N, C-alpha and C positions, 0 to 999 in steps of 0.2 A: 269666522271661520278666515284662517290664513297660513302662509308657509311653515311649515315647522320644522325650524333651524336650530343647531345646525344639523343636516342628512347624518345618518349613522354611520359612524366608523369613520368618520371625518380626523384626520391627523390632527391631534393637538386638540381636538373638539371635547365637548365637556357636554351630557346631555342626560336626561331620566331615564329611568327603566322603559318608560312609555314610548321610546323611540325604538330600543328593542323589540319591544311587544308589537310594532307597528312594522317591524321589519318582517315578522313570523307573519303577519296578517298580509302581508304585498304578496307573500309567496304561494297564499292560499286559494282556492277555488271561491271563484263568485259566486252568489246566493243564488240569484236567476229568479227573485220575487220580487212584484212592483213594491210592496212593503218596505223594499231593504234600500230602494233606488234613492230615498231623500238624505240616506247616511252612505257616502260612496267608500267609505272607509271599512264598511261592515264585510264581512266574510262569513260563509258557510260552516259554521261551527259544527263538530260533532266528534265521533271516534274515527279512529284511524282503522283501516279495513284490514283484515287479515284473512286468511285461509280459514274458510268457513265462517269466518267473521265473529270470532271466539272473542276480542278485545272486548275487555269491561262488560261483557257480558255476564246478565244477572240468573242464577240458578238457585233451584232447592239444595237443600243438606242432603248428604246421602241418606239420612235417615230423617225426613222432613221434620221441623219442628219450627218455632217461632222468629228462625233466622233464614237470612238468604247469603249468598255467598257471590261476590264480583270477583271476575278474573281480573288478571293482568292488562295492562294495555297502556295505549294513550287517549287523550281527548283533547282537543281544540276548544277553549271557550273565549267567547267574546266578553269583552268587557260592556254590560249595558248599564252601568251607574250613570254614565256619562260618555256622548258619543265621541268618536275618535279615539277612545282609549288603547287600542290595540287588541290583542289576542295570547292568552295564556297558554303553555304546554304543559298539560296536567299528566303525570307519569304515577304508574301503579305496578311496581314490580312483582305482583303475587298476589293471592287469591285472600279478600279480605272479607271478613264474615260480618254482616250487620244484622242487628236485633230490629226486629219487628214488633211493635207495640201490640199487648193482648188484645183479642177482640171484644166487639161490645156484646149485650147481652140480648137476649129476642128481641126482634124488629131494628137491629141496629146494623147495617152495611157500611162499606166506607171502600174507597180507592186508595189506597199510599200509593208514594212516587218513589222509586231508586234514583237519586239523581247524582252527578258531578256537579259541585259547586264553587265559587271562586269566590273568597273573601279579600280585599285590598283594601286597607285602610287608608291608603291613597286617595282614593274615589269615596268610600263611606265606611262607616263603623270604624271599630277598632282591631279588627283580627287581620290578620294577613299571611292565610294558608287556602288551600282547597282542601274539599274533603268530599268523601263518599257516603251518602247519607239516605236515609231514610224519612220522609217528609209524611206523618198521617193525615189522611184526608178527614173530613166532617162526616158523621154520620148521616145515613137516609134510611128512608123506609124500606127502600128494595134496591137490589144491584143495579137494575137499571138506572134509578135516579142517585147513585154514588157519583161523584164528579172529582176530579183531580183538587189537591188542595192548593192555594197559593204557594209558588215557589219563590227563590230567592231570584234577584233580578240577574246573577251570571250564574246558569246552572244550563245544564244537558239533561234531560230525562233518559234513562237507560232503561227502565220497566216501570209498568203499572201492577199493583198487587192489589188483586180482589182480595178481600177480608169479609167473611160471612158472620153473621152471630157465633158468638161461640165457638168458632175456630180455634183450634189448639196446633196447627202447624200450615205453612205455606208448602203446597207440592207444587210440581210443574205446571200443572192446569191451572193453579190461581198467577200464574207470572206471565205477563205480557210483554214481550220485547219491543221499545219504543225507539231504540238508538237510530240515530241517524248518522252517517257516516261523512268525513269530512276528506279531501283530497287536496294536493298543491294542484296549482293552476296549470290547466294542461293535461289534468288526470282525468282518468273516465270514474266516474262517480257510480257506486253502486247505490241504487234507490227504487222502491217500489214505483209503480207507474201512478200509483194514487196521489203519493206525495213527489212526485218529479217537479225541478223546477219547471214553471212556465213560461221564464222570460230569460232564457239562458244566452249568453252570449255568442256571437258567430264563431262556430267551432267548438263549442262546450258542451263534450260528451257525456253521457250516463248508460249506465248498462241497467235496462228495467228488469230487476231482479225476477218479477214475477211473471214475465211475459218471454224473458230469455232473447232479447232484441235489444238494439243500440239506437240510441236517439240523439240528436245533434242539433246545435242552435245554426240557423241562417241567417245572411247578412238582412233579410228583409224582416227578422223578428219573428220569422216563423220556425217552426221544428221539424225536422224529416226524422225518418226511421229509417235502420239498416237491420235486417235480417241474417244473421248468422248464417252460414250451411249448417243443414239440419240433418242429422242421422236418425231420425225417427224411427224406432222399430213398428212393423205392422202390426196388426192383432187381427188373429184370425177368428169369426166366432160361429159358432156351430148354428146349421141352417135349419129352418122348420122342417116340419112335416109334410112328404112330398114334394123335396127338395133334394138335389145332390150338386154339391160343392164342385167347384168345377176342377181341371186337371191340365196339364199341358202337354200329354201325347195325343199321337193319332189316336182319336175314338174316344178321347175324354170327354167328360159332363161339361157343360157352359161352352160349348165350341172351342176348347183348348183354351181358354182366356185366364185359366189358373184359378186358383180357390179365392172365393171372395174374402176381402180384407179391408182394414180400414185402417186410419191413423189421424191423429191432430196434427196439424203442422201451423207455423205462425208466419205471414206475409205483411210487411211493415207494421207489426206489432199487433193484427187482425189473426184470429185463431180460424183455421181454416181444417173443413174436414176433408179427406183424400180417401176415395174407394178404387178397391182395383178387384179383379176377377170376375168371375161369371159362375152360373149356376143352372142347372138341369131341372124343369120343374114338370111332376106327374101331371097329368092331362086332369083338369078336374081339383088340384091340391089348392086347399085356401090360401089367401091373398093378403090377408090383413096383415102379416107380418112373415116376410122370405125368411127372417130369423128365429133362431128357437127362443129367443128372450130378445127383450129391450136392451137398448144401448145404455151403457153408464152414463148420467148425467153429466159430466163433462165433454160429452160427446154429441149431446144433444143441441140442435139447432134452436135457436130463441124463438123462430115461424117457420111453419112448414116452408120445405123446400121440394117443389117439384121438379123433375128434370124429363127427358126423354132418352131411354137408352134401346141400345141395338137386341134386338130379338130374330128367331126365326124366321123365314120367309111365310108370307101369308099372301091372299089377295081377298078382293071383297066382290061379292056375287053381283054380275050385271055392272060392274065399273072396268073398263076398256085398261089393260095394261097397270093395274094396282098394286098386281105382285111385286113389279120393279121398284117400288114406293113405301108402300105401307110394311115398313120391316123395323118399326119401333114400337117401343110401349111406356107408358107414363110410371115414373116410379116417384112415391110422396115419402120424404123423412121427415115425421111428424115430430110435435113436442112431446110426445110421450113415450119416443124413443124408440118407434116402432117403423120399419121398413116396409111398404105398402106397395104391393104390386097393383095398379089401376087399370082396369079395361084389360085384363089379362085374356079376354076372350072376345077383342076384337078382330074382325077379319073373319075370314072362313075356319082359319084354323088356330086353336089356342095357342099362348106361348108355350113353347117346352123348354126354350131356352134365351136367356137372356145375359148380359155382360154390363156390369157397373165399373169397367176400366176407364180411367179419367174423368169419373164424376167429381167436382169437388165444387163447395159451397161455402159462404162464411158461415160461422156458428153464433157470432155478435154482430 
């Protein structure tokens, strides 16, 4: 390794195209992975982000057939033929239609890849161009066994295509978006949490698209998360037989705690459940689920969450002053999606009203 001279744009200097490519690389974001640290001139290659991330997106034909369409946009692709060769800017100004090879016969599954690739005769081969192309995968005995094909060294994957035996068209369901995005140094990178850089530079910021939170690198090598202000609407479920959801006026059910409602929010990247409201319960009403049905999957905790909530006053026979302290009841939020009232008959008086206001617990 050595100094690269002359530096770009020096008056009366003469230098190869590589130097201009290195200028581009110097302005793009740090890759943020251990594997890239041995090559300090490497960048995070990818597609330029856009509104709804439509650039270079792969989609099916309006009437699906054995083609796919790639929309216009930019891609930044590193030269991997040799180290320190810089980054190419690849521009596409409109839709491009790509052909997909015919499907195989019975028992032949494959996974094709739609890619943006760069070929540079300066470092390998004889071609000097970039392409949008479909690379055909090898056949496998099942869809689960199909793997991506070998790709050119200077390539950015845009999408996987699932091709089944005797398939005659590529529909939206056959296309999996695999694009990664690239931003300028100091820019905020949109990325799913599962593939986010885990060794970002101090201050490097990412928007975790699946969690709706921001993550940034710290000076000690760790990361921290910022949850943006959230305005998540409440969901108001129906309550079970024998229960009346709360109100807010004098004499309303649920000790005027309002109707039972819930929502999912994120705190430092972790999903939490929040509850509000209360209900009145008829004496003897079932307790296995205070709701009319179970909670939807995204709102079910990974383990049972047991909490104590406020209830109507009661006492315990022969226990002095017990009516001043026994005013709670246990509620279980279980992994089947039920909200169960536990020990509703504890004390001398059954639970006739209770409140879920302020109940919160992590879902994962």
